[in-house]
C-alpha positions, -999 to +999 in steps of 0.1 A: -168-250+541-189-256+570-181-293+583-212-320+589-222-332+619-205-364+624-204-393+648-167-385+659-175-391+692-188-425+683-163-437+670-144-470+676-105-461+688-079-491+693-048-486+709-020-502+705+011-496+730+034-522+749+037-502+781+002-499+798+006-464+811+007-450+780-023-469+768-042-456+801-030-425+797-042-423+760-076-439+770-080-416+800-070-384+775-102-399+751-128-405+774-121-374+786-125-356+756-155-373+749-151-405+730-169-436+747-154-469+722-121-475+731-095-506+735-066-508+744-040-531+738-006-540+753-003-574+730+006-566+697+003-599+684-037-593+693-039-567+669-041-581+637-070-607+648-090-582+665-089-557+633-102-585+614-128-595+633-141-560+644-144-526+628-123-495+642-123-459+631-089-452+642-056-471+653-033-456+672+003-481+674+034-476+687+060-487+670+085-501+692+071-533+704+084-570+712+069-597+692+053-579+665+065-541+660+043-512+646+062-514+612+056-555+604+018-545+620+013-518+593+026-540+565+002-567+574-024-545+576-020-534+542-021-574+533-054-575+546-085-578+521-103-543+533-123-519+508-117-495+538-099-463+548-087-469+584-059-447+593-030-452+613-016-425+640+016-439+646+026-428+683+070-426+689+093-413+707+119-417+677+123-389+657+151-399+628+139-399+595+146-434+583+113-443+611+092-418+603+099-427+567+093-461+568+061-459+590+044-438+562+055-457+532+041-489+555+007-469+553+006-447+585-015-415+578+006-395+611+026-389+644+021-385+674+057-380+695+061-393+729+056-373+754+023-366+747+013-330+744-026-335+751-040-304+732-019-318+699-032-354+702-068-342+710-066-325+677-048-352+654-073-377+663-099-354+659-085-348+619-080-382+611-114-391+627-128-362+608-114-374+577-125-411+580-164-399+591-162-379+556-149-408+537-176-430+553-203-405+542-187-404+507-189-444+506-227-446+519-235-417+492-213-435+466-236-469+478-266-450+471-261-434+442-251-471+427-283-485+435-302-458+423-285-465+384-288-500+391-325-496+399-328-471+371-309-497+348-330-522+359-364-502+347-349-489+313-344-529+310-375-533+319-394-513+296-372-522+266-382-561+272-420-552+277-420-532+246-402-562+230-429-583+242-457-561+234-443-558+197-445-594+191-481-597+204-488-573+182-478-595+153-498-624+171-530-604+172-529-603+134-532-642+127-545-652+162-571-651+184-544-649+218-514-633+226-506-660+244-481-680+223-453-657+227-455-659+265-455-699+264-428-701+232-404-679+246-404-698+285-398-725+263-367-713+245-355-704+279-362-736+295-345-750+264-312-731+265-310-737+299-311-775+294-286-769+269-262-756+289-262-718+283-260-693+313-285-683+328-281-647+311-280-660+275-314-678+286-327-650+295-319-634+265-338-659+252-365-651+267-363-616+260-357-619+223-378-647+207-406-632+214-398-610+183-403-640+159-429-636+137-425-596+135-419-599+101-459-605+094-467-570+100-454-568+068-478-596+055-509-584+034-542-596+052-557-611+022-529-639+026-523-640+065-557-644+073-565-667+044-588-695+062-578-720+028-546-730+019-522-712+006-513-713-030-476-712-038-475-677-049-490-670-015-466-693+004-440-671-010-451-642-001-459-658+036-420-666+039-410-633+034-421-623+073-384-638+082-371-615+061-394-584+069-385-591+106-348-595+101-349-558+087-373-543+111-345-552+136-317-544+116-292-517+125-295-515+161-263-521+186-282-541+216-282-575+223-316-586+226-322-565+194-291-585+172-309-620+189-341-609+179-332-604+145-314-638+140-347-653+158-371-636+132-346-650+102-340-685+112-367-696+132-386-712+098-354-731+090-352-768+090-324-789+100-326-808+070-320-783+050-355-781+033-367-743+055-368-711+046-357-684+039-323-696+030-325-737+031-298-738+061-290-772+073-277-784+109-256-764+130-252-738+097-286-727+115-278-705+144-288-720+180-314-694+184-332-703+154-331-740+164-342-736+195-370-711+187-383-733+159-388-763+184-407-745+207-428-722+182-438-755+164-448-775+199-466-749+208-488-743+177-495-778+177-509-778+212-529-747+209-564-737+193-568-721+165-593-704+143-583-729+120-576-762+142-580-780+172-553-780+201-531-814+195-530-835+226-496-831+244-487-869+235-492-867+198-474-836+196-444-850+216-445-881+186-444-855+164-417-836+172-400-869+180-404-877+145-391-848+133-358-852+149-324-847+124-357-833+099-373-805+113-354-801+143-319-804+160-320-843+171-298-831+206-327-803+211-352-825+206-340-850+233-333-822+256-365-808+251-384-836+255-367-844+284-378-810+299-417-819+295-424-814+331-417-777+328-428-773+294-466-781+305-457-764+337-456-727+309-483-744+294-505-742+320-491-709+335-498-694+301-534-705+289-551-685+267-578-665+272 
C-alpha cells in the first residue's frame, strides 16, 4: 500500500530526559534527519503543563527521572482531557520485563533502549509519526464527513419544513386571500412556547408544525368553506370536521413534527371552558400545543383583513383576548401572550399581507 505524502518532518517532538546529554544527542540526531520542531526538557515537572498548553505529535520519554518519573507522567497523560492520539516512545536503560510491562500498561507505544542506535531511533520515530499523521488525516476526513452529514441532514429538514409550510399555505389559500396568516400565527406560537418555558427546540417544533393547523380545510366543500354569509348549523357541523380531516391527513407518520402537527390540527379549535370542538376538551385536557395555537390563530384572525371583514385594531383584539381568558383561552397563556406583545407586533409588521 503506498504511503501518503504526510508532513512528518513538520511534526512537533518533545524530548524528556533528566540527562542534558541525552536530550542534546537526540535533538542533534533529529535535526540531522530534517525534523524542524524539537523541544527538549530536563525537568519532568514541566511536562504536563507544557502538554496541556501546547500540541505535540510525539513524546520521547525517559523512565528514570527525579521529581516525576516516566511512569507517573504516563499516568498523568492518561488523565488529561484529550481526544487525540499522542504517541509516547519510552527511553530506558532498563530491560526488565516488569518496567516494560508497566510502561505499556500506562500508555507507552514503544521503547528505545539506551545506548541509542541511530538507525533504530530514526526508524521507530518515523514509524510512530507516520501512525500519528495517519490518525490526524483520518480525523480530518471524519470531521469533514460529519460536517457533510450535518449539512445534508439540515437540508433534508429544511425541505420538510418548507413542504409543511407550503401545505399549510395551500389550505389558507382556499379561504383567504393571503398565506401570511400562517407565517404570523406560527411565529406567535414560537414566541408563546418560549414564554411558557419550552426549550428552544420545542418552540421551534411549534413554529414548524403549527402551519398545518387548518390543513383539514382541504376536505371541506367550497360551497361551505367559501360561503360569504353565516353558516347554517348543518354547514357548521361539516366545517368543524376540518379538525378530524386534518388529523387523519397527518396520521401514521412517526416524525415529531408530524405528531405535533396532527395534535394541533385536531385540538386548535378546542376552548378552555370545554365549549370548543371536535371533542369538547377543557382546561389542561387540551394539549399545550392546541392551547397555544388557538390563541395565536384567533389573535391573528382578529387583526387581519379578510374579504368578509376589516382588521380589528390591536387594542380591540387585546381586549377580547383578555376577556376570553378562562373561557376560550388558557388564562396562564393569555397573560404570557399579552406580556409578549412587543414581539408579537414585530412579527405582525414583518409578515404583512400582500
